[in-house]
C-alpha positions as a Python dict, from the first residue, in 0.01 Angstrom:
ca = {
    (1, 'M'): (0, 0, 0),
    (2, 'T'): (130, 346, -90),
    (3, 'T'): (186, 557, 219),
    (4, 'Y'): (93, 922, 248),
    (5, 'L'): (463, 1012, 251),
    (6, 'E'): (533, 814, -66),
    (7, 'A'): (234, 968, -239),
    (8, 'A'): (351, 1314, -138),
    (9, 'A'): (700, 1246, -270),
    (10, 'S'): (573, 1130, -608),
    (11, 'A'): (322, 1413, -631),
    (12, 'E'): (594, 1665, -705),
    (13, 'E'): (607, 1542, -1065),
    (14, 'T'): (338, 1520, -1331),
    (15, 'P'): (290, 1209, -1550),
    (16, 'N'): (510, 1382, -1811),
    (17, 'G'): (793, 1409, -1560),
    (18, 'E'): (756, 1785, -1524),
    (19, 'R'): (755, 1963, -1194),
    (20, 'R'): (423, 2097, -1070),
    (21, 'T'): (610, 2417, -981),
    (22, 'G'): (960, 2533, -1052),
    (23, 'Q'): (1010, 2675, -705),
    (24, 'S'): (926, 2397, -463),
    (25, 'S'): (1052, 2039, -444),
    (26, 'F'): (986, 1785, -174),
    (27, 'R'): (1230, 1513, -273),
    (28, 'P'): (1553, 1694, -166),
    (29, 'L'): (1400, 1758, 175),
    (30, 'I'): (1310, 1389, 216),
    (31, 'K'): (1672, 1298, 141),
    (32, 'R'): (1800, 1535, 410),
    (33, 'I'): (1554, 1399, 666),
    (34, 'K'): (1633, 1035, 588),
    (35, 'A'): (2004, 1107, 602),
    (36, 'R'): (1957, 1210, 965),
    (37, 'G'): (1770, 886, 1042),
    (38, 'L'): (1460, 1067, 1164),
    (39, 'M'): (1193, 849, 1004),
    (40, 'G'): (1212, 570, 1264),
    (41, 'G'): (1399, 438, 1564),
    (42, 'A'): (1174, 564, 1844),
    (43, 'T'): (1127, 233, 2025),
    (44, 'R'): (1269, 357, 2356),
    (45, 'F'): (1049, 667, 2352),
    (46, 'Y'): (728, 470, 2309),
    (47, 'V'): (821, 200, 2560),
    (48, 'V'): (909, 455, 2829),
    (49, 'T'): (601, 664, 2751),
    (50, 'G'): (375, 360, 2765),
    (51, 'I'): (513, 245, 3101),
    (52, 'A'): (482, 598, 3242),
    (53, 'L'): (117, 624, 3134),
    (54, 'V'): (29, 287, 3286),
    (55, 'L'): (192, 382, 3618),
    (56, 'A'): (30, 728, 3619),
    (57, 'T'): (-314, 580, 3550),
    (58, 'A'): (-270, 320, 3824),
    (59, 'A'): (-165, 588, 4072),
    (60, 'I'): (-468, 805, 3991),
    (61, 'V'): (-711, 513, 4018),
    (62, 'A'): (-552, 417, 4351),
    (63, 'G'): (-601, 773, 4470),
    (64, 'M'): (-966, 763, 4362),
    (65, 'V'): (-1016, 444, 4561),
    (66, 'L'): (-853, 593, 4870),
    (67, 'L'): (-1069, 907, 4839),
    (68, 'A'): (-1389, 719, 4757),
    (69, 'G'): (-1695, 918, 4860),
    (70, 'S'): (-1491, 1235, 4918),
    (71, 'W'): (-1519, 1557, 4720),
    (72, 'W'): (-1139, 1584, 4750),
    (73, 'A'): (-1123, 1320, 4478),
    (74, 'L'): (-1220, 1590, 4228),
    (75, 'L'): (-861, 1713, 4252),
    (76, 'L'): (-761, 1398, 4066),
    (77, 'A'): (-984, 1481, 3768),
    (78, 'P'): (-740, 1731, 3613),
    (79, 'L'): (-455, 1481, 3656),
    (80, 'L'): (-656, 1213, 3476),
    (81, 'A'): (-729, 1466, 3200),
    (82, 'V'): (-355, 1523, 3153),
    (83, 'V'): (-297, 1147, 3133),
    (84, 'W'): (-577, 1114, 2877),
    (85, 'G'): (-413, 1392, 2679),
    (86, 'Q'): (-92, 1191, 2661),
    (87, 'V'): (-286, 875, 2570),
    (88, 'S'): (-449, 1078, 2292),
    (89, 'F'): (-103, 1141, 2148),
    (90, 'I'): (-32, 768, 2149),
    (91, 'A'): (-359, 703, 1964),
    (92, 'H'): (-269, 979, 1720),
    (93, 'D'): (76, 831, 1658),
    (94, 'A'): (-69, 483, 1614),
    (95, 'G'): (-303, 619, 1348),
    (96, 'H'): (-2, 756, 1161),
    (97, 'K'): (186, 424, 1198),
    (98, 'Q'): (463, 596, 1390),
    (99, 'L'): (500, 317, 1644),
    (100, 'P'): (786, 68, 1591),
    (101, 'G'): (702, -280, 1471),
    (102, 'P'): (437, -404, 1227),
    (103, 'R'): (137, -195, 1127),
    (104, 'S'): (-89, -446, 1302),
    (105, 'L'): (71, -345, 1634),
    (106, 'S'): (-5, 23, 1569),
    (107, 'H'): (-364, -70, 1490),
    (108, 'R'): (-407, -271, 1810),
    (109, 'V'): (-246, -1, 2024),
    (110, 'G'): (-465, 260, 1856),
    (111, 'L'): (-781, 62, 1924),
    (112, 'F'): (-691, 17, 2289),
    (113, 'A'): (-581, 378, 2346),
    (114, 'A'): (-869, 541, 2157),
    (115, 'N'): (-1165, 308, 2209),
    (116, 'V'): (-1097, 149, 2549),
    (117, 'V'): (-919, 434, 2730),
    (118, 'L'): (-1064, 745, 2566),
    (119, 'G'): (-1402, 628, 2437),
    (120, 'V'): (-1328, 759, 2087),
    (121, 'S'): (-1365, 546, 1775),
    (122, 'F'): (-1017, 482, 1635),
    (123, 'G'): (-1157, 426, 1287),
    (124, 'Y'): (-1346, 754, 1298),
    (125, 'W'): (-1040, 942, 1421),
    (126, 'N'): (-821, 797, 1146),
    (127, 'D'): (-1072, 878, 874),
    (128, 'K'): (-1119, 1235, 996),
    (129, 'H'): (-753, 1303, 1065),
    (130, 'D'): (-627, 1156, 737),
    (131, 'R'): (-863, 1384, 544),
    (132, 'H'): (-730, 1678, 742),
    (133, 'H'): (-370, 1586, 664),
    (134, 'A'): (-439, 1540, 295),
    (135, 'N'): (-598, 1885, 262),
    (136, 'P'): (-528, 2109, 564),
    (137, 'N'): (-739, 2425, 581),
    (138, 'H'): (-893, 2324, 248),
    (139, 'E'): (-1254, 2431, 267),
    (140, 'G'): (-1478, 2151, 151),
    (141, 'L'): (-1215, 1880, 206),
    (142, 'D'): (-1069, 1937, 553),
    (143, 'P'): (-1325, 1828, 816),
    (144, 'D'): (-1154, 2050, 1074),
    (145, 'V'): (-1277, 2362, 891),
    (146, 'A'): (-1616, 2225, 790),
    (147, 'E'): (-1931, 2428, 849),
    (148, 'G'): (-2044, 2402, 1208),
    (149, 'V'): (-2061, 2600, 1530),
    (150, 'I'): (-1741, 2788, 1444),
    (151, 'T'): (-1729, 2992, 1123),
    (152, 'W'): (-1398, 2954, 939),
    (153, 'S'): (-1454, 3156, 618),
    (154, 'E'): (-1651, 3439, 466),
    (155, 'R'): (-1845, 3185, 260),
    (156, 'Q'): (-1960, 3007, 574),
    (157, 'Q'): (-2043, 3335, 748),
    (158, 'A'): (-2264, 3444, 458),
    (159, 'K'): (-2487, 3137, 514),
    (160, 'K'): (-2544, 3205, 883),
    (161, 'T'): (-2878, 3329, 1013),
    (162, 'G'): (-3040, 3372, 1352),
    (163, 'L'): (-2853, 3210, 1640),
    (164, 'G'): (-2581, 3084, 1406),
    (165, 'L'): (-2510, 3438, 1287),
    (166, 'W'): (-2507, 3570, 1645),
    (167, 'M'): (-2257, 3300, 1745),
    (168, 'A'): (-2041, 3378, 1442),
    (169, 'R'): (-2024, 3744, 1540),
    (170, 'H'): (-1928, 3652, 1898),
    (171, 'Q'): (-1722, 3343, 1824),
    (172, 'A'): (-1392, 3499, 1930),
    (173, 'G'): (-1530, 3540, 2282),
    (174, 'L'): (-1695, 3197, 2278),
    (175, 'F'): (-1391, 3016, 2141),
    (176, 'F'): (-1225, 2905, 2465),
    (177, 'P'): (-1546, 2790, 2638),
    (178, 'L'): (-1637, 2588, 2328),
    (179, 'L'): (-1303, 2406, 2341),
    (180, 'T'): (-1410, 2229, 2661),
    (181, 'F'): (-1667, 2030, 2460),
    (182, 'Q'): (-1411, 1887, 2217),
    (183, 'G'): (-1377, 1555, 2399),
    (184, 'W'): (-1752, 1497, 2416),
    (185, 'L'): (-1779, 1592, 2048),
    (186, 'L'): (-1516, 1342, 1937),
    (187, 'Q'): (-1685, 1065, 2135),
    (188, 'L'): (-2031, 1144, 1995),
    (189, 'E'): (-1913, 1184, 1636),
    (190, 'G'): (-1725, 855, 1662),
    (191, 'I'): (-2043, 673, 1763),
    (192, 'R'): (-2235, 833, 1477),
    (193, 'W'): (-1958, 739, 1234),
    (194, 'L'): (-1970, 375, 1346),
    (195, 'Q'): (-2346, 365, 1296),
    (196, 'R'): (-2292, 438, 927),
    (197, 'R'): (-2033, 164, 884),
    (198, 'P'): (-2118, -187, 756),
    (199, 'R'): (-2235, -407, 1041),
    (200, 'G'): (-1951, -655, 999),
    (201, 'T'): (-1680, -389, 1033),
    (202, 'R'): (-1812, -201, 1334),
    (203, 'W'): (-1872, -464, 1598),
    (204, 'V'): (-1514, -473, 1732),
    (205, 'E'): (-1500, -98, 1787),
    (206, 'A'): (-1852, -95, 1929),
    (207, 'L'): (-1760, -361, 2183),
    (208, 'L'): (-1444, -174, 2283),
    (209, 'L'): (-1637, 151, 2324),
    (210, 'T'): (-1892, -29, 2540),
    (211, 'L'): (-1605, -164, 2751),
    (212, 'H'): (-1479, 192, 2799),
    (213, 'Y'): (-1808, 323, 2932),
    (214, 'V'): (-1869, 18, 3151),
    (215, 'L'): (-1526, 50, 3311),
    (216, 'Y'): (-1503, 428, 3342),
    (217, 'V'): (-1859, 521, 3432),
    (218, 'G'): (-1889, 206, 3640),
    (219, 'L'): (-1579, 299, 3839),
    (220, 'L'): (-1709, 649, 3906),
    (221, 'L'): (-2050, 528, 4021),
    (222, 'W'): (-1891, 259, 4238),
    (223, 'L'): (-1660, 504, 4417),
    (224, 'F'): (-1872, 820, 4434),
    (225, 'S'): (-2225, 945, 4466),
    (226, 'P'): (-2403, 1022, 4136),
    (227, 'L'): (-2345, 1397, 4188),
    (228, 'Q'): (-1976, 1348, 4268),
    (229, 'A'): (-1936, 1115, 3969),
    (230, 'L'): (-2100, 1371, 3740),
    (231, 'A'): (-1876, 1649, 3873),
    (232, 'F'): (-1564, 1436, 3829),
    (233, 'L'): (-1670, 1344, 3474),
    (234, 'A'): (-1746, 1704, 3378),
    (235, 'I'): (-1414, 1836, 3509),
    (236, 'Q'): (-1206, 1559, 3356),
    (237, 'Q'): (-1381, 1563, 3018),
    (238, 'G'): (-1381, 1942, 2998),
    (239, 'I'): (-1010, 1977, 3071),
    (240, 'W'): (-922, 1687, 2841),
    (241, 'G'): (-1128, 1838, 2557),
    (242, 'F'): (-971, 2179, 2613),
    (243, 'M'): (-624, 2024, 2601),
    (244, 'L'): (-700, 1840, 2276),
    (245, 'A'): (-830, 2151, 2104),
    (246, 'S'): (-543, 2358, 2246),
    (247, 'V'): (-298, 2127, 2070),
    (248, 'F'): (-449, 2145, 1723),
    (249, 'A'): (-609, 2491, 1708),
    (250, 'P'): (-286, 2697, 1743),
    (251, 'N'): (-125, 2504, 1458),
    (252, 'H'): (-374, 2581, 1181),
    (253, 'K'): (-651, 2821, 1274),
    (254, 'G'): (-608, 3165, 1129),
    (255, 'M'): (-363, 3042, 868),
    (256, 'E'): (-417, 3043, 493),
    (257, 'M'): (-747, 2890, 381),
    (258, 'L'): (-756, 2700, 50),
    (259, 'D'): (-1047, 2619, -180),
    (260, 'V'): (-1109, 2373, -463),
    (261, 'N'): (-943, 2601, -718),
    (262, 'D'): (-611, 2584, -533),
    (263, 'D'): (-569, 2208, -519),
    (264, 'E'): (-420, 2138, -861),
    (265, 'K'): (-181, 2432, -837),
    (266, 'L'): (-1, 2321, -522),
    (267, 'D'): (254, 2052, -450),
    (268, 'H'): (298, 1886, -110),
    (269, 'L'): (519, 2157, 39),
    (270, 'Q'): (298, 2442, -81),
    (271, 'K'): (-14, 2269, 48),
    (272, 'Q'): (123, 2186, 393),
    (273, 'V'): (363, 2462, 499),
    (274, 'P'): (158, 2782, 443),
    (275, 'T'): (-148, 2632, 613),
    (276, 'S'): (42, 2539, 931),
    (277, 'R'): (232, 2726, 1199),
    (278, 'N'): (478, 2600, 1457),
    (279, 'I'): (452, 2695, 1822),
    (280, 'I'): (792, 2782, 1963),
    (281, 'G'): (884, 2503, 2198),
    (282, 'S'): (992, 2472, 2558),
    (283, 'P'): (995, 2156, 2771),
    (284, 'L'): (650, 2249, 2906),
    (285, 'V'): (504, 2333, 2565),
    (286, 'D'): (654, 2019, 2412),
    (287, 'F'): (498, 1807, 2688),
    (288, 'F'): (145, 1947, 2678),
    (289, 'M'): (138, 1960, 2298),
    (290, 'G'): (301, 1620, 2264),
    (291, 'G'): (568, 1756, 2032),
    (292, 'L'): (296, 1844, 1780),
    (293, 'N'): (381, 2209, 1823),
    (294, 'Y'): (626, 2124, 1543),
    (295, 'Q'): (321, 2097, 1321),
    (296, 'I'): (485, 2189, 991),
    (297, 'E'): (725, 1900, 1024),
    (298, 'H'): (445, 1667, 1130),
    (299, 'H'): (237, 1756, 826),
    (300, 'L'): (528, 1712, 590),
    (301, 'F'): (628, 1379, 748),
    (302, 'P'): (319, 1236, 923),
    (303, 'S'): (479, 894, 978),
    (304, 'M'): (782, 1044, 1153),
    (305, 'P'): (782, 960, 1527),
    (306, 'R'): (682, 1281, 1704),
    (307, 'S'): (984, 1252, 1933),
    (308, 'H'): (1194, 1333, 1625),
    (309, 'L'): (998, 1636, 1506),
    (310, 'K'): (1208, 1876, 1713),
    (311, 'D'): (1524, 1750, 1542),
    (312, 'A'): (1363, 1782, 1198),
    (313, 'Q'): (1248, 2140, 1260),
    (314, 'P'): (1572, 2329, 1180),
    (315, 'I'): (1626, 2114, 869),
    (316, 'V'): (1279, 2194, 735),
    (317, 'E'): (1300, 2563, 826),
    (318, 'E'): (1636, 2599, 652),
    (319, 'Y'): (1507, 2426, 340),
    (320, 'C'): (1193, 2641, 325),
    (321, 'H'): (1410, 2953, 344),
    (322, 'E'): (1628, 2818, 63),
    (323, 'I'): (1334, 2778, -173),
    (324, 'G'): (1157, 3095, -60),
    (325, 'L'): (858, 2925, 104),
    (326, 'P'): (715, 3115, 406),
    (327, 'Y'): (772, 2929, 732),
    (328, 'V'): (575, 3052, 1035),
    (329, 'K'): (669, 2992, 1397),
    (330, 'V'): (529, 3196, 1686),
    (331, 'G'): (481, 3177, 2061),
    (332, 'M'): (169, 3023, 2214),
    (333, 'I'): (17, 3356, 2321),
    (334, 'D'): (83, 3511, 1980),
    (335, 'S'): (-77, 3213, 1806),
    (336, 'Y'): (-398, 3252, 2006),
    (337, 'A'): (-400, 3626, 1944),
    (338, 'Q'): (-386, 3555, 1571),
    (339, 'I'): (-666, 3298, 1599),
    (340, 'L'): (-895, 3531, 1791),
    (341, 'R'): (-835, 3819, 1548),
    (342, 'Y'): (-910, 3584, 1260),
    (343, 'L'): (-1230, 3449, 1421),
    (344, 'H'): (-1352, 3799, 1504),
    (345, 'A'): (-1295, 3926, 1151),
    (346, 'V'): (-1438, 3623, 968),
    (347, 'G'): (-1733, 3600, 1205),
    (348, 'N'): (-1819, 3959, 1120),
    (349, 'G'): (-1786, 3908, 746),
    (350, 'Q'): (-1448, 4074, 701),
    (351, 'P'): (-1208, 3941, 435),
    (352, 'A'): (-977, 3678, 581),
    (353, 'E'): (-698, 3778, 343),
    (354, 'R'): (-633, 4087, 554),
    (355, 'L'): (-532, 3867, 845),
    (356, 'V'): (-298, 3621, 676),
}
């Protein structure tokens, strides 16, 4: 099967052997990356990370048992949200086949991490995320900028009426509160996605999702009163959802938006780099964003283990400067400032081009 990386590499040439553009070429960059050995060899990272997550989860569950029936147990909800955030990165990596070993191992790890631990359909996540990677910020093709509660383009804003229009005009102020629902949304959309799948291909994921809810909700109701369990669930899910959205939103939102007329004009580099921004790293930023703050590198090399993205960053930035391709990297606060300005302008019908 042709991988996304291989398809991207071959896409720089037309059937006649001519370059899609004379300015940008992906193949020389691949050679530089492979020469550094960055496309694999992350076994130690994933083993250590996996062990750490198992121990952290066991410690939190033990704390919940010790604090059974006490409102003090709610202090453990944010810690569990952080652990779920890290498990989400493992599921993400498994979907990209970044884990060492055969692809079947990545699939099994992804099913366990997503379905059993997080309650999110792994198949749904892969389908959605692959479409995003293939066409980032491409209106009509990228599900992350599809029409919905948030308005991402002037075209979408023009269709809004009533409550939808009011929300569009105030979406900059509503943005952060809405992020807390991201976890719930992924879980619900995953269930809906499975319902549309052929019966023979959905039963495994459905059983694993059922196992998740039996174990997690059952544990909460066993240890706490219904009100305490609901409070714990709301805090944990809200923080986890906020963390998920806070990883992906700064990397793309407010960047260049593409439409169907742009697709045939752009090669892999031109499609991925201008639509993404990197968030300048620090040990804390790298941890909470799972290394995906190096989003440009991740989009160019989605099968690269995320522990190697930091090492790939200066190589990619240097190459983009060589070929004259804009490469954006900003701090976390600056990225959110750009997002909010973009959402305010687009939600009020102002041209997005003024903001990019």
